[in-house]
PDB file of N, H, CA, C and O in Angstrom:
ATOM      1  N   MET A   1     172.309-301.535  32.879  1.00  0.00           N
ATOM      2  CA  MET A   1     172.428-300.293  33.399  1.00  0.00           C
ATOM      3  C   MET A   1     170.921-299.892  33.956  1.00  0.00           C
ATOM      4  O   MET A   1     169.958-299.814  33.193  1.00  0.00           O
ATOM      5  N   LYS A   2     170.847-299.682  35.174  1.00  0.00           N
ATOM      6  H   LYS A   2     171.630-299.745  35.794  1.00  0.00           H
ATOM      7  CA  LYS A   2     169.438-299.301  35.596  1.00  0.00           C
ATOM      8  C   LYS A   2     169.668-297.524  35.728  1.00  0.00           C
ATOM      9  O   LYS A   2     170.696-296.985  36.136  1.00  0.00           O
ATOM     10  N   ALA A   3     168.696-296.983  35.368  1.00  0.00           N
ATOM     11  H   ALA A   3     167.860-297.421  35.037  1.00  0.00           H
ATOM     12  CA  ALA A   3     168.657-295.429  35.439  1.00  0.00           C
ATOM     13  C   ALA A   3     168.530-294.826  36.898  1.00  0.00           C
ATOM     14  O   ALA A   3     167.473-294.835  37.530  1.00  0.00           O
ATOM     15  N   ASN A   4     169.702-294.310  37.357  1.00  0.00           N
ATOM     16  H   ASN A   4     170.560-294.302  36.844  1.00  0.00           H
ATOM     17  CA  ASN A   4     169.542-293.487  38.554  1.00  0.00           C
ATOM     18  C   ASN A   4     169.686-292.068  38.666  1.00  0.00           C
ATOM     19  O   ASN A   4     170.184-291.562  39.672  1.00  0.00           O
ATOM     20  N   VAL A   5     169.258-291.360  37.639  1.00  0.00           N
ATOM     21  H   VAL A   5     168.853-291.771  36.822  1.00  0.00           H
ATOM     22  CA  VAL A   5     169.303-289.932  37.399  1.00  0.00           C
ATOM     23  C   VAL A   5     167.848-289.564  37.321  1.00  0.00           C
ATOM     24  O   VAL A   5     167.112-290.015  36.443  1.00  0.00           O
ATOM     25  N   GLY A   6     167.394-288.618  38.391  1.00  0.00           N
ATOM     26  H   GLY A   6     167.992-288.251  39.104  1.00  0.00           H
ATOM     27  CA  GLY A   6     166.022-288.291  38.322  1.00  0.00           C
ATOM     28  C   GLY A   6     165.831-286.809  37.175  1.00  0.00           C
ATOM     29  O   GLY A   6     166.765-286.258  36.592  1.00  0.00           O
ATOM     30  N   THR A   7     164.698-286.508  37.113  1.00  0.00           N
ATOM     31  H   THR A   7     163.940-286.956  37.587  1.00  0.00           H
ATOM     32  CA  THR A   7     164.507-285.515  36.079  1.00  0.00           C
ATOM     33  C   THR A   7     165.118-284.114  36.631  1.00  0.00           C
ATOM     34  O   THR A   7     165.773-283.385  35.885  1.00  0.00           O
ATOM     35  N   ALA A   8     164.883-283.816  37.867  1.00  0.00           N
ATOM     36  H   ALA A   8     164.352-284.407  38.473  1.00  0.00           H
ATOM     37  CA  ALA A   8     165.503-282.643  38.497  1.00  0.00           C
ATOM     38  C   ALA A   8     167.266-282.536  38.320  1.00  0.00           C
ATOM     39  O   ALA A   8     167.898-281.545  37.956  1.00  0.00           O
ATOM     40  N   ASP A   9     167.748-283.743  38.661  1.00  0.00           N
ATOM     41  H   ASP A   9     167.234-284.549  38.957  1.00  0.00           H
ATOM     42  CA  ASP A   9     169.121-284.084  38.556  1.00  0.00           C
ATOM     43  C   ASP A   9     169.485-283.719  37.114  1.00  0.00           C
ATOM     44  O   ASP A   9     170.374-282.913  36.842  1.00  0.00           O
ATOM     45  N   LYS A  10     168.773-284.335  36.248  1.00  0.00           N
ATOM     46  H   LYS A  10     168.050-284.990  36.469  1.00  0.00           H
ATOM     47  CA  LYS A  10     169.072-284.154  34.812  1.00  0.00           C
ATOM     48  C   LYS A  10     169.231-282.671  34.350  1.00  0.00           C
ATOM     49  O   LYS A  10     170.248-282.198  33.841  1.00  0.00           O
ATOM     50  N   VAL A  11     168.161-282.069  34.587  1.00  0.00           N
ATOM     51  H   VAL A  11     167.335-282.453  35.000  1.00  0.00           H
ATOM     52  CA  VAL A  11     168.137-280.449  34.444  1.00  0.00           C
ATOM     53  C   VAL A  11     169.370-279.799  34.823  1.00  0.00           C
ATOM     54  O   VAL A  11     170.022-279.099  34.048  1.00  0.00           O
ATOM     55  N   VAL A  12     169.702-280.052  36.092  1.00  0.00           N
ATOM     56  H   VAL A  12     169.172-280.621  36.721  1.00  0.00           H
ATOM     57  CA  VAL A  12     170.898-279.445  36.917  1.00  0.00           C
ATOM     58  C   VAL A  12     172.239-279.938  36.121  1.00  0.00           C
ATOM     59  O   VAL A  12     173.175-279.175  35.882  1.00  0.00           O
ATOM     60  N   ARG A  13     172.208-281.181  35.779  1.00  0.00           N
ATOM     61  H   ARG A  13     171.448-281.800  35.973  1.00  0.00           H
ATOM     62  CA  ARG A  13     173.516-281.596  35.072  1.00  0.00           C
ATOM     63  C   ARG A  13     173.493-280.910  33.448  1.00  0.00           C
ATOM     64  O   ARG A  13     174.571-280.533  32.989  1.00  0.00           O
ATOM     65  N   VAL A  14     172.571-280.807  32.837  1.00  0.00           N
ATOM     66  H   VAL A  14     171.695-281.113  33.210  1.00  0.00           H
ATOM     67  CA  VAL A  14     172.544-280.091  31.600  1.00  0.00           C
ATOM     68  C   VAL A  14     173.061-278.638  31.825  1.00  0.00           C
ATOM     69  O   VAL A  14     173.972-278.168  31.143  1.00  0.00           O
ATOM     70  N   LEU A  15     172.454-277.976  32.784  1.00  0.00           N
ATOM     71  H   LEU A  15     171.714-278.357  33.338  1.00  0.00           H
ATOM     72  CA  LEU A  15     172.957-276.685  32.936  1.00  0.00           C
ATOM     73  C   LEU A  15     174.360-276.439  33.237  1.00  0.00           C
ATOM     74  O   LEU A  15     175.013-275.505  32.772  1.00  0.00           O
ATOM     75  N   ILE A  16     174.827-277.415  34.118  1.00  0.00           N
ATOM     76  H   ILE A  16     174.296-278.174  34.495  1.00  0.00           H
ATOM     77  CA  ILE A  16     176.328-277.434  34.372  1.00  0.00           C
ATOM     78  C   ILE A  16     177.067-277.873  33.111  1.00  0.00           C
ATOM     79  O   ILE A  16     178.010-277.181  32.727  1.00  0.00           O
ATOM     80  N   GLY A  17     176.742-278.881  32.488  1.00  0.00           N
ATOM     81  H   GLY A  17     175.976-279.443  32.800  1.00  0.00           H
ATOM     82  CA  GLY A  17     177.313-279.120  31.250  1.00  0.00           C
ATOM     83  C   GLY A  17     177.416-278.102  30.358  1.00  0.00           C
ATOM     84  O   GLY A  17     178.513-277.967  29.818  1.00  0.00           O
ATOM     85  N   LEU A  18     176.534-277.347  30.070  1.00  0.00           N
ATOM     86  H   LEU A  18     175.643-277.457  30.509  1.00  0.00           H
ATOM     87  CA  LEU A  18     176.441-276.229  29.095  1.00  0.00           C
ATOM     88  C   LEU A  18     177.272-275.077  29.448  1.00  0.00           C
ATOM     89  O   LEU A  18     177.964-274.477  28.625  1.00  0.00           O
ATOM     90  N   ALA A  19     177.180-274.748  30.829  1.00  0.00           N
ATOM     91  H   ALA A  19     176.618-275.235  31.497  1.00  0.00           H
ATOM     92  CA  ALA A  19     178.291-273.846  31.453  1.00  0.00           C
ATOM     93  C   ALA A  19     179.522-274.049  31.143  1.00  0.00           C
ATOM     94  O   ALA A  19     180.238-273.174  30.655  1.00  0.00           O
ATOM     95  N   LEU A  20     179.958-275.433  31.439  1.00  0.00           N
ATOM     96  H   LEU A  20     179.377-276.143  31.836  1.00  0.00           H
ATOM     97  CA  LEU A  20     181.378-275.746  31.349  1.00  0.00           C
ATOM     98  C   LEU A  20     181.691-275.837  29.925  1.00  0.00           C
ATOM     99  O   LEU A  20     182.861-275.578  29.642  1.00  0.00           O
ATOM    100  N   LEU A  21     180.948-276.132  29.016  1.00  0.00           N
ATOM    101  H   LEU A  21     179.998-276.342  29.246  1.00  0.00           H
ATOM    102  CA  LEU A  21     181.202-276.214  27.514  1.00  0.00           C
ATOM    103  C   LEU A  21     181.297-274.829  26.993  1.00  0.00           C
ATOM    104  O   LEU A  21     181.834-274.629  25.903  1.00  0.00           O
ATOM    105  N   SER A  22     180.790-273.821  27.733  1.00  0.00           N
ATOM    106  H   SER A  22     180.354-273.984  28.618  1.00  0.00           H
ATOM    107  CA  SER A  22     180.729-272.529  27.227  1.00  0.00           C
ATOM    108  C   SER A  22     182.189-272.000  27.568  1.00  0.00           C
ATOM    109  O   SER A  22     182.496-270.916  27.073  1.00  0.00           O
ATOM    110  N   LEU A  23     183.064-272.615  28.317  1.00  0.00           N
ATOM    111  H   LEU A  23     182.815-273.496  28.720  1.00  0.00           H
ATOM    112  CA  LEU A  23     184.558-272.071  28.604  1.00  0.00           C
ATOM    113  C   LEU A  23     185.330-272.177  27.317  1.00  0.00           C
ATOM    114  O   LEU A  23     186.173-271.316  27.065  1.00  0.00           O
ATOM    115  N   LEU A  24     185.109-273.147  26.506  1.00  0.00           N
ATOM    116  H   LEU A  24     184.425-273.846  26.711  1.00  0.00           H
ATOM    117  CA  LEU A  24     185.581-273.560  25.221  1.00  0.00           C
ATOM    118  C   LEU A  24     185.578-272.191  24.390  1.00  0.00           C
ATOM    119  O   LEU A  24     186.541-271.857  23.700  1.00  0.00           O
ATOM    120  N   VAL A  25     184.504-271.490  24.506  1.00  0.00           N
ATOM    121  H   VAL A  25     183.722-271.762  25.066  1.00  0.00           H
ATOM    122  CA  VAL A  25     184.373-270.284  23.481  1.00  0.00           C
ATOM    123  C   VAL A  25     184.847-269.053  24.450  1.00  0.00           C
ATOM    124  O   VAL A  25     185.521-268.187  23.893  1.00  0.00           O
ATOM    125  N   LEU A  26     184.633-268.925  25.509  1.00  0.00           N
ATOM    126  H   LEU A  26     184.086-269.629  25.961  1.00  0.00           H
ATOM    127  CA  LEU A  26     184.787-267.768  26.337  1.00  0.00           C
ATOM    128  C   LEU A  26     185.993-267.358  26.911  1.00  0.00           C
ATOM    129  O   LEU A  26     186.280-266.167  27.022  1.00  0.00           O
ATOM    130  N   VAL A  27     186.790-268.359  27.318  1.00  0.00           N
ATOM    131  H   VAL A  27     186.556-269.327  27.228  1.00  0.00           H
ATOM    132  CA  VAL A  27     187.926-268.385  28.058  1.00  0.00           C
ATOM    133  C   VAL A  27     189.212-268.500  27.201  1.00  0.00           C
ATOM    134  O   VAL A  27     189.187-269.289  26.257  1.00  0.00           O
ATOM    135  N   GLU A  28     190.157-267.896  27.409  1.00  0.00           N
ATOM    136  H   GLU A  28     190.178-267.255  28.176  1.00  0.00           H
ATOM    137  CA  GLU A  28     191.540-267.844  26.667  1.00  0.00           C
ATOM    138  C   GLU A  28     192.327-268.749  27.591  1.00  0.00           C
ATOM    139  O   GLU A  28     192.001-269.060  28.736  1.00  0.00           O
ATOM    140  N   GLY A  29     193.455-269.143  26.902  1.00  0.00           N
ATOM    141  H   GLY A  29     193.719-268.890  25.971  1.00  0.00           H
ATOM    142  CA  GLY A  29     194.501-269.917  27.665  1.00  0.00           C
ATOM    143  C   GLY A  29     194.164-271.454  28.153  1.00  0.00           C
ATOM    144  O   GLY A  29     193.149-272.036  27.771  1.00  0.00           O
ATOM    145  N   PRO A  30     194.936-271.923  28.861  1.00  0.00           N
ATOM    146  CA  PRO A  30     194.897-273.390  29.199  1.00  0.00           C
ATOM    147  C   PRO A  30     193.453-273.825  29.904  1.00  0.00           C
ATOM    148  O   PRO A  30     192.932-274.939  29.846  1.00  0.00           O
ATOM    149  N   TRP A  31     192.917-272.569  30.630  1.00  0.00           N
ATOM    150  H   TRP A  31     193.340-271.664  30.677  1.00  0.00           H
ATOM    151  CA  TRP A  31     191.748-272.806  31.446  1.00  0.00           C
ATOM    152  C   TRP A  31     190.662-273.311  30.601  1.00  0.00           C
ATOM    153  O   TRP A  31     189.802-274.063  31.059  1.00  0.00           O
ATOM    154  N   LYS A  32     190.676-272.869  29.216  1.00  0.00           N
ATOM    155  H   LYS A  32     191.374-272.258  28.843  1.00  0.00           H
ATOM    156  CA  LYS A  32     189.467-272.971  28.485  1.00  0.00           C
ATOM    157  C   LYS A  32     189.227-274.816  28.025  1.00  0.00           C
ATOM    158  O   LYS A  32     188.156-275.293  27.648  1.00  0.00           O
ATOM    159  N   TRP A  33     190.369-275.485  28.171  1.00  0.00           N
ATOM    160  H   TRP A  33     191.239-275.097  28.477  1.00  0.00           H
ATOM    161  CA  TRP A  33     190.153-277.036  28.010  1.00  0.00           C
ATOM    162  C   TRP A  33     189.334-277.757  29.438  1.00  0.00           C
ATOM    163  O   TRP A  33     188.932-278.915  29.545  1.00  0.00           O
ATOM    164  N   LEU A  34     189.268-276.786  30.314  1.00  0.00           N
ATOM    165  H   LEU A  34     189.595-275.845  30.226  1.00  0.00           H
ATOM    166  CA  LEU A  34     188.518-277.438  31.497  1.00  0.00           C
ATOM    167  C   LEU A  34     186.988-277.462  30.947  1.00  0.00           C
ATOM    168  O   LEU A  34     186.181-278.144  31.578  1.00  0.00           O
ATOM    169  N   GLY A  35     186.552-276.745  29.793  1.00  0.00           N
ATOM    170  H   GLY A  35     187.208-276.191  29.280  1.00  0.00           H
ATOM    171  CA  GLY A  35     185.374-276.860  29.509  1.00  0.00           C
ATOM    172  C   GLY A  35     184.877-278.260  28.892  1.00  0.00           C
ATOM    173  O   GLY A  35     183.692-278.523  28.690  1.00  0.00           O
ATOM    174  N   LEU A  36     185.876-279.056  28.642  1.00  0.00           N
ATOM    175  H   LEU A  36     186.839-278.843  28.806  1.00  0.00           H
ATOM    176  CA  LEU A  36     185.692-280.245  27.938  1.00  0.00           C
ATOM    177  C   LEU A  36     184.978-281.323  29.099  1.00  0.00           C
ATOM    178  O   LEU A  36     184.351-282.332  28.778  1.00  0.00           O
ATOM    179  N   ALA A  37     185.167-280.973  30.187  1.00  0.00           N
ATOM    180  H   ALA A  37     185.677-280.154  30.448  1.00  0.00           H
ATOM    181  CA  ALA A  37     184.722-281.649  31.311  1.00  0.00           C
ATOM    182  C   ALA A  37     183.027-281.378  31.404  1.00  0.00           C
ATOM    183  O   ALA A  37     182.368-281.843  32.334  1.00  0.00           O
ATOM    184  N   GLY A  38     182.490-280.654  30.429  1.00  0.00           N
ATOM    185  H   GLY A  38     183.025-280.276  29.673  1.00  0.00           H
ATOM    186  CA  GLY A  38     181.026-280.462  30.348  1.00  0.00           C
ATOM    187  C   GLY A  38     180.574-281.709  29.606  1.00  0.00           C
ATOM    188  O   GLY A  38     179.375-281.967  29.720  1.00  0.00           O
ATOM    189  N   ILE A  39     181.285-282.498  28.895  1.00  0.00           N
ATOM    190  H   ILE A  39     182.258-282.288  28.803  1.00  0.00           H
ATOM    191  CA  ILE A  39     180.834-283.612  28.456  1.00  0.00           C
ATOM    192  C   ILE A  39     180.202-284.573  29.387  1.00  0.00           C
ATOM    193  O   ILE A  39     179.129-285.127  29.147  1.00  0.00           O
ATOM    194  N   VAL A  40     180.834-284.734  30.352  1.00  0.00           N
ATOM    195  H   VAL A  40     181.706-284.284  30.547  1.00  0.00           H
ATOM    196  CA  VAL A  40     180.437-285.869  31.509  1.00  0.00           C
ATOM    197  C   VAL A  40     179.094-285.476  31.970  1.00  0.00           C
ATOM    198  O   VAL A  40     178.177-286.211  31.603  1.00  0.00           O
ATOM    199  N   PRO A  41     178.783-284.399  32.747  1.00  0.00           N
ATOM    200  CA  PRO A  41     177.285-284.089  32.886  1.00  0.00           C
ATOM    201  C   PRO A  41     176.462-284.396  31.769  1.00  0.00           C
ATOM    202  O   PRO A  41     175.455-285.091  31.900  1.00  0.00           O
ATOM    203  N   LEU A  42     176.842-283.900  30.625  1.00  0.00           N
ATOM    204  H   LEU A  42     177.660-283.335  30.519  1.00  0.00           H
ATOM    205  CA  LEU A  42     175.762-284.001  29.602  1.00  0.00           C
ATOM    206  C   LEU A  42     175.502-285.228  29.407  1.00  0.00           C
ATOM    207  O   LEU A  42     174.322-285.567  29.502  1.00  0.00           O
ATOM    208  N   ALA A  43     176.540-286.255  29.076  1.00  0.00           N
ATOM    209  H   ALA A  43     177.498-285.980  29.000  1.00  0.00           H
ATOM    210  CA  ALA A  43     176.261-287.799  28.880  1.00  0.00           C
ATOM    211  C   ALA A  43     175.470-288.469  30.111  1.00  0.00           C
ATOM    212  O   ALA A  43     174.564-289.285  29.936  1.00  0.00           O
ATOM    213  N   THR A  44     175.882-288.063  31.298  1.00  0.00           N
ATOM    214  H   THR A  44     176.617-287.400  31.440  1.00  0.00           H
ATOM    215  CA  THR A  44     175.041-289.102  32.459  1.00  0.00           C
ATOM    216  C   THR A  44     173.677-288.428  32.107  1.00  0.00           C
ATOM    217  O   THR A  44     172.765-289.229  31.900  1.00  0.00           O
ATOM    218  N   ALA A  45     173.363-287.077  31.998  1.00  0.00           N
ATOM    219  H   ALA A  45     174.104-286.426  32.167  1.00  0.00           H
ATOM    220  CA  ALA A  45     172.003-286.548  31.851  1.00  0.00           C
ATOM    221  C   ALA A  45     171.345-287.268  30.688  1.00  0.00           C
ATOM    222  O   ALA A  45     170.234-287.723  30.960  1.00  0.00           O
ATOM    223  N   ALA A  46     171.789-287.476  29.431  1.00  0.00           N
ATOM    224  H   ALA A  46     172.692-287.106  29.210  1.00  0.00           H
ATOM    225  CA  ALA A  46     171.228-288.002  28.527  1.00  0.00           C
ATOM    226  C   ALA A  46     171.128-289.567  28.599  1.00  0.00           C
ATOM    227  O   ALA A  46     170.153-290.067  28.038  1.00  0.00           O
ATOM    228  N   PHE A  47     171.978-290.356  29.193  1.00  0.00           N
ATOM    229  H   PHE A  47     172.770-289.950  29.649  1.00  0.00           H
ATOM    230  CA  PHE A  47     171.739-291.680  29.658  1.00  0.00           C
ATOM    231  C   PHE A  47     170.988-292.061  30.638  1.00  0.00           C
ATOM    232  O   PHE A  47     170.527-293.200  30.706  1.00  0.00           O
ATOM    233  N   GLY A  48     170.756-291.031  31.614  1.00  0.00           N
ATOM    234  H   GLY A  48     171.131-290.105  31.558  1.00  0.00           H
ATOM    235  CA  GLY A  48     169.952-291.317  32.828  1.00  0.00           C
ATOM    236  C   GLY A  48     170.762-292.058  33.966  1.00  0.00           C
ATOM    237  O   GLY A  48     170.244-292.365  35.040  1.00  0.00           O
ATOM    238  N   TYR A  49     172.300-292.362  33.583  1.00  0.00           N
ATOM    239  H   TYR A  49     172.721-292.113  32.711  1.00  0.00           H
ATOM    240  CA  TYR A  49     172.810-293.238  34.333  1.00  0.00           C
ATOM    241  C   TYR A  49     174.078-292.595  34.924  1.00  0.00           C
ATOM    242  O   TYR A  49     174.804-292.115  34.054  1.00  0.00           O
ATOM    243  N   CYS A  50     174.509-292.470  36.141  1.00  0.00           N
ATOM    244  H   CYS A  50     173.919-292.860  36.848  1.00  0.00           H
ATOM    245  CA  CYS A  50     175.766-292.068  36.725  1.00  0.00           C
ATOM    246  C   CYS A  50     176.404-293.065  37.297  1.00  0.00           C
ATOM    247  O   CYS A  50     175.864-293.626  38.250  1.00  0.00           O
ATOM    248  N   PRO A  51     177.641-293.477  36.850  1.00  0.00           N
ATOM    249  CA  PRO A  51     178.534-294.400  37.477  1.00  0.00           C
ATOM    250  C   PRO A  51     178.852-294.148  39.048  1.00  0.00           C
ATOM    251  O   PRO A  51     178.848-295.014  39.923  1.00  0.00           O
ATOM    252  N   LEU A  52     179.087-292.968  39.185  1.00  0.00           N
ATOM    253  H   LEU A  52     179.090-292.264  38.475  1.00  0.00           H
ATOM    254  CA  LEU A  52     179.483-292.600  40.504  1.00  0.00           C
ATOM    255  C   LEU A  52     178.337-292.793  41.564  1.00  0.00           C
ATOM    256  O   LEU A  52     178.637-293.101  42.717  1.00  0.00           O
ATOM    257  N   TYR A  53     177.173-292.634  41.229  1.00  0.00           N
ATOM    258  H   TYR A  53     176.928-292.384  40.293  1.00  0.00           H
ATOM    259  CA  TYR A  53     175.868-292.892  41.771  1.00  0.00           C
ATOM    260  C   TYR A  53     175.874-294.346  42.367  1.00  0.00           C
ATOM    261  O   TYR A  53     175.766-294.660  43.552  1.00  0.00           O
ATOM    262  N   SER A  54     176.043-295.250  41.151  1.00  0.00           N
ATOM    263  H   SER A  54     176.131-294.995  40.188  1.00  0.00           H
ATOM    264  CA  SER A  54     176.123-296.524  41.391  1.00  0.00           C
ATOM    265  C   SER A  54     177.361-297.082  42.654  1.00  0.00           C
ATOM    266  O   SER A  54     177.232-297.871  43.590  1.00  0.00           O
ATOM    267  N   LEU A  55     178.354-296.410  42.253  1.00  0.00           N
ATOM    268  H   LEU A  55     178.458-295.770  41.492  1.00  0.00           H
ATOM    269  CA  LEU A  55     179.386-296.835  43.538  1.00  0.00           C
ATOM    270  C   LEU A  55     178.807-296.324  44.915  1.00  0.00           C
ATOM    271  O   LEU A  55     178.902-296.993  45.944  1.00  0.00           O
ATOM    272  N   LEU A  56     178.282-295.252  44.862  1.00  0.00           N
ATOM    273  H   LEU A  56     178.206-294.709  44.026  1.00  0.00           H
ATOM    274  CA  LEU A  56     177.795-294.750  46.223  1.00  0.00           C
ATOM    275  C   LEU A  56     176.518-295.532  46.655  1.00  0.00           C
ATOM    276  O   LEU A  56     176.234-295.524  47.853  1.00  0.00           O
ATOM    277  N   GLY A  57     175.801-296.142  45.863  1.00  0.00           N
ATOM    278  H   GLY A  57     176.032-296.149  44.890  1.00  0.00           H
ATOM    279  CA  GLY A  57     174.598-296.590  46.043  1.00  0.00           C
ATOM    280  C   GLY A  57     173.443-295.462  45.946  1.00  0.00           C
ATOM    281  O   GLY A  57     172.386-295.635  46.553  1.00  0.00           O
ATOM    282  N   MET A  58     173.584-294.745  45.466  1.00  0.00           N
ATOM    283  H   MET A  58     174.443-294.605  44.974  1.00  0.00           H
ATOM    284  CA  MET A  58     172.441-293.478  45.412  1.00  0.00           C
ATOM    285  C   MET A  58     171.774-293.436  44.235  1.00  0.00           C
ATOM    286  O   MET A  58     172.321-293.847  43.211  1.00  0.00           O
ATOM    287  N   SER A  59     170.448-292.912  44.227  1.00  0.00           N
ATOM    288  H   SER A  59     170.003-292.579  45.058  1.00  0.00           H
ATOM    289  CA  SER A  59     169.702-292.711  43.115  1.00  0.00           C
ATOM    290  C   SER A  59     168.898-291.718  43.319  1.00  0.00           C
ATOM    291  O   SER A  59     168.362-291.647  44.425  1.00  0.00           O
ATOM    292  N   THR A  60     168.613-290.701  42.306  1.00  0.00           N
ATOM    293  H   THR A  60     169.048-290.759  41.408  1.00  0.00           H
ATOM    294  CA  THR A  60     167.570-289.499  42.174  1.00  0.00           C
ATOM    295  C   THR A  60     166.485-289.839  41.422  1.00  0.00           C
ATOM    296  O   THR A  60     165.797-288.877  41.080  1.00  0.00           O
ATOM    297  N   CYS A  61     166.092-291.006  41.028  1.00  0.00           N
ATOM    298  H   CYS A  61     166.651-291.787  41.305  1.00  0.00           H
ATOM    299  CA  CYS A  61     164.908-291.491  40.381  1.00  0.00           C
ATOM    300  C   CYS A  61     163.781-291.643  41.324  1.00  0.00           C
ATOM    301  O   CYS A  61     163.940-291.965  42.502  1.00  0.00           O
ATOM    302  N   PRO A  62     162.667-291.407  40.788  1.00  0.00           N
ATOM    303  CA  PRO A  62     161.543-291.720  41.750  1.00  0.00           C
ATOM    304  C   PRO A  62     161.576-293.250  41.889  1.00  0.00           C
ATOM    305  O   PRO A  62     162.109-293.978  41.051  1.00  0.00           O
ATOM    306  N   LEU A  63     160.913-293.728  43.109  1.00  0.00           N
ATOM    307  H   LEU A  63     160.480-293.137  43.790  1.00  0.00           H
ATOM    308  CA  LEU A  63     160.763-295.116  43.363  1.00  0.00           C
ATOM    309  C   LEU A  63     159.718-295.753  42.322  1.00  0.00           C
ATOM    310  O   LEU A  63     158.760-295.066  41.967  1.00  0.00           O
ATOM    311  N   GLU A  64     159.847-296.755  41.942  1.00  0.00           N
ATOM    312  H   GLU A  64     160.625-297.314  42.231  1.00  0.00           H
ATOM    313  CA  GLU A  64     158.998-297.555  41.008  1.00  0.00           C
ATOM    314  C   GLU A  64     158.055-298.318  42.063  1.00  0.00           C
ATOM    315  O   GLU A  64     158.525-298.780  43.102  1.00  0.00           O
ATOM    316  N   THR A  65     156.744-298.417  41.743  1.00  0.00           N
ATOM    317  H   THR A  65     156.361-298.042  40.899  1.00  0.00           H
ATOM    318  CA  THR A  65     155.911-299.399  42.521  1.00  0.00           C
ATOM    319  C   THR A  65     155.806-300.519  41.958  1.00  0.00           C
ATOM    320  O   THR A  65     155.877-300.563  40.730  1.00  0.00           O
ATOM    321  N   LYS A  66     155.646-301.493  42.585  1.00  0.00           N
ATOM    322  H   LYS A  66     155.589-301.457  43.583  1.00  0.00           H
ATOM    323  CA  LYS A  66     155.427-302.910  42.079  1.00  0.00           C
ATOM    324  C   LYS A  66     153.825-303.110  41.990  1.00  0.00           C
ATOM    325  O   LYS A  66     153.028-302.694  42.830  1.00  0.00           O
ATOM    326  N   ALA A  67     153.518-303.788  40.877  1.00  0.00           N
ATOM    327  H   ALA A  67     154.166-304.127  40.194  1.00  0.00           H
ATOM    328  CA  ALA A  67     152.078-304.179  40.775  1.00  0.00           C
ATOM    329  C   ALA A  67     152.051-305.451  41.144  1.00  0.00           C
ATOM    330  O   ALA A  67     153.051-306.142  40.955  1.00  0.00           O
ATOM    331  N   GLY A  68     150.953-305.962  41.709  1.00  0.00           N
ATOM    332  H   GLY A  68     150.140-305.400  41.863  1.00  0.00           H
ATOM    333  CA  GLY A  68     150.896-307.242  42.145  1.00  0.00           C
ATOM    334  C   GLY A  68     150.238-307.622  43.384  1.00  0.00           C
ATOM    335  O   GLY A  68     150.216-308.802  43.733  1.00  0.00           O
TER     336      GLY A  68
END
């Protein structure tokens, strides 16, 4: 698994993940369980890898320079 999530992307994913997880506490009824979807952006930020980016051939990581 090669990292394909850059720093700015990780920050956005953490913010979105925390916002979604807050629905578990703030919202009543069946919509509160939508907050569990917040686990996905938090996990992709923590691992630095997004499976969807791989399928689409995308990467927000800075380019690595080759020494040599």
